C-alpha positions in Angstrom: 37.7 0.0 -14.8 34.1 0.9 -14.0 33.0 2.3 -10.7 29.4 1.8 -9.8 27.8 3.8 -7.1 24.9 2.5 -5.1 21.7 4.3 -6.1 20.7 6.5 -3.2 17.5 5.4 -1.6 15.1 6.5 1.1 12.2 4.5 2.6 9.8 5.6 5.3 6.3 4.8 6.5 4.2 7.8 7.6 0.6 7.2 8.8 0.3 4.0 6.8 1.8 5.3 3.6 5.1 3.8 2.4 7.2 6.3 0.6 10.1 4.8 -1.4 12.6 7.0 -3.2 15.2 5.3 -5.4 17.4 7.6 -7.3 15.1 10.0 -9.1 12.0 7.8 -8.8 9.4 8.0 -6.0 6.8 5.4 -5.2 4.0 5.5 -2.7 1.9 2.6 -1.4 -1.1 3.1 0.9 -1.1 0.3 3.5 -4.7 1.2 4.4 -5.8 0.2 0.9 -6.7 -3.5 0.9 -5.7 -3.7 -2.8 -2.0 -2.8 -2.0 -0.1 -6.1 -2.6 2.8 -6.6 -0.2 4.9 -9.8 -0.1 7.9 -10.6 2.1 10.5 -13.3 1.3 13.2 -14.4 3.7 13.5 -13.4 7.3 14.6 -10.0 8.5 18.3 -10.0 9.0 18.9 -12.6 6.3 20.8 -11.6 3.1 17.9 -12.7 0.9 15.2 -10.8 2.9 13.1 -8.4 0.8 9.6 -6.8 0.7 7.9 -6.6 -2.7 5.2 -4.1 -3.5 3.3 -5.3 -6.5 1.9 -2.9 -9.1 -0.6 -4.0 -11.7 0.9 -3.0 -15.1 4.3 -2.0 -13.8 7.4 -3.7 -12.4 7.2 -4.3 -8.7 9.1 -2.1 -6.3 11.5 -4.0 -4.0 12.8 -3.0 -0.6 15.9 -4.9 0.6 18.0 -5.0 3.7 20.5 -2.6 2.1 17.8 0.1 2.0 16.3 -0.3 5.5 16.7 -1.9 8.9 14.8 -5.1 8.0 13.6 -5.9 11.5 12.2 -2.4 12.2 10.7 -2.1 8.7 9.0 -5.5 9.0 7.6 -4.6 12.4 6.2 -1.4 11.1 4.6 -3.1 8.1 3.0 -5.7 10.3 0.9 -3.0 12.0 -1.1 -3.0 8.7 -0.3 -6.4 7.3 0.0 -8.8 10.3 0.4 -11.8 8.1 3.8 -10.7 6.8 
């Protein structure tokens, strides 16, 4: 039998910069930069809620409700992207 462990993750927003650490990988997105592409699907609290940070030539980085408090994270993001 296989045991899978969830990949440890950490997400925070500090002065408009989203810092996402998943396992050994770290990603940073500057919410002040108008070219930062952020999309939200679902509603905070729903099982399918997620926020997607798009990157030009790389796979997107996805934040889910398993990584953050969805309502608090959405509220914080809306300070910079009110349309979310």
